[in-house]
N, C-alpha and C positions, 0 to 999 in steps of 0.2 A: 561445412554447411550446417545451418541450424536445422534441427529435426523438423519434420513436417508439422504444420500447425494442427493442433488438435481440433476435432470436429465436435459438433453439438452432441453426437452420439457417444462420445468418449468422456472428455473432461470439460464441460461447459459450465464454469463456475460463475460466469457473468451473464447478465440478461441481454436486453436489446443493445445493438451497436449504435443506433441512431435515433434521434428524436425529431423535433421540428427542423425544417430546413434552416440552415445558417444564413444570417444576413451577409450582405456583400463584404463588409469590413471583416467580420468574423472569419469568413471563408478565406479572405486574402491573408489575414494574419496566420491562420492555420496552415495554409499552403506554404507560406514563407518561413515560419518559425519552426514547425515540427521537423522538417528535414535537418535543420541546424542542430536540434537537440536529441533527435531519436537515435537510440543505440542501433548499431548494425549487428544483428544476431547471426548474420550469415558469415561473419568473420569470427575467429576464435576470440574469446574474452582475454584481455591482457592479464597477466599474472598479478599485476598491481592495478587494482581498480582506480586508484587515485589518478592515474594517467588519463582517465576518461574525461576529466574536468578541466575547464579553462583556468580555474582557480587552483592555487596550491591548497590541498585539503589534507587533513590529518586522519580522517575516518570517513566511512561511507555508510549511509542509511538508506533504507528502502521503504517507500510507502505504496501499498497495494490498494488500488481502487480509490483514488484521491478525489473522486467526484468533481467539483468545480475547482479544486486545488487551493482552497483558502488556507488549509492547514499546511500544505506543502510549501506554499510561498512564504507563509509566516515563519515556519521553522528554518527555511533556507536563508531568510533575512536575519533571523536571530543568531544563526550559527554559520557565519561565512567561511569558517575553516572546516566545515563538514560538507562532504559531497552528498547530494540527494538524488536518488533515482526514483522517479514517480511513474506509476503504472496506472493507466486508465484507458480501457478499450471503448468506452462510450464517447463517441465523437463530440457530442455537444458539451460534455464535461471537459474534455481536452481543449475544445475551442474556448471555453470560458477561462480556463487557466491560462491559455496562451495569450488571451487579450490582457490579462493582468500582468503576465510576464513581459509582453511587448511594451507596456507602460513603465515597467520597472524591471529591466533585465537583471538576471543574477548569473554569475559565472560558475556557480556550484550546483547546477541542476542539469540532469539528463532525463530523458523520457523513453517510455515504451508504451505503445498504443494498442497492444494486443494481449494475448493470454499471458498472465503472470507466471504460470507454471513453466512456460518455455523459457522465460527469462531466468527463473530460479535454476533450471537445469543448465543454463548457459554459464551462470556465474561460477567462478572458481570456489573451491571449498575453503571455508573459514575466512571469508573476505568482507563480510558485512557486520557492522557494529550494532545495527538495530533494524527491526522490521515493525512497521505500523500497519495494522489492519483495523481501520476505524469506520464503524457503522457499515459493515459489509452487508450485502443482500442477505437477509435471514432465511430466505426460502422457507416460509412458515409452514407450508403443507408437508406433511410427513413423507409423502411420496417424492418430494423434491429435496429432502434432507441430504441426499447423496451429492447435491450440487453446492452445499455449503463449503466455503473455502477451507475452513478448519476441518481437517480430516487426518487420519493417520499418515497417508501418503504425503500430504503437504507439510505436515509437521516434520516428517523425515527430511523433506526438502529444506525447511527452515533450519533444522538442526545441522544439515550439511554445510550451509553457506554462512551461518552465524559463527562469529568468533566465540570462544569460551568467555562467558560473562556478558555476551551480547544480549540485548533485550528484545523480546517480542511483546508489543503492546496491542491490546485488543479492546475496543470500545463498542458498546452496543446498548440499545434501549429495549431489546427483546429478551425477556427472561429466559426463554427456552434456549436461545442461542448462547447466552452467557453461561448457563448451566452446561450446555453441550461443550463449550470451549473449556470450561473448568474440568470436565470429565475427561476430555481427550488429552489435554495437556497433563493432567494428573496421571494419566496412564502411560505417558511417554517418558522414558527415562532421561531424556535430554533436557527437560524443562522443569523448573521449580517456580511455583507461584510465590510472589513476594507480597504477602499480606499478613498482618498480625491482628488487624481489627477491621470492622466494617468501614471505618473511615478510609482505609487504604484503597478500597474499590469504589467508594462513593465520591471521593474527592477527585476532581479533574486533574489531569497531569499538570505539572509545573509549566507555567507560561501558556496554558491551553487557551486558544483563541475562540473555541466553540466552532460549530459547523451549522450549516442550514438544516441538516438532518436532525442534529441534536436539538435545535431550537423548536423544530416541529414536534419532536417527541415530547419535549417538556410541555409545550402548549396542549398536547393531547393527553397529558397526565401520565406519561411513562417516565420511569426513573433510569437514567443512564448508569452504566457500570463501566469502570475503567480498570482493566486488568493488566498486570505486568508480570511477565514470566522471564526468568533468566536462563540462558543456555549454560548448563552445568558442564 
């Protein structure tokens, strides 16, 4: 059995679960598609995660907090031989992604619509090739910094599930969170920042499609940073 879901008083790294009421078609697609794609964490994880996917895949990547899923769908389309696990607890974001998926289904995607830490604890050790954490909630007030997803305990989780040489990619337009992530990853023995010049963190990732959050940040005058850390 999966461990009991964490409560707001323990590890609540995400904000609200629901926004505006979904339209009828969005509700229908959500109700039909999510059960097809959702991982069952009440069963033990298979030793070989590749067996989770309808497609034959050579590696498995994880995206935590995918928002509306633009990047997830884009990457899964670009890399059909990679399995992607997407995590998004916000119902409206999940519904937006599922509408795009319904229009263009992909056999290399699985989903989790709850706490990412429960999924990370469920995954077998050394089975993930990459983790993307893109424009996560920055929790800007100092009293809320403990709710930032990048933390010593979650970096330990990342280190456990990532294969040696696996990548952790972090993008944000919030300077304090970028610095926070650099400091935390720099203090963790399992991660090494891959940057030799400012261009390495100012330049978007190869094939980067952009996100709604990024476009808003740029409109408002904030400069995104794109960090890549390798599991040593």
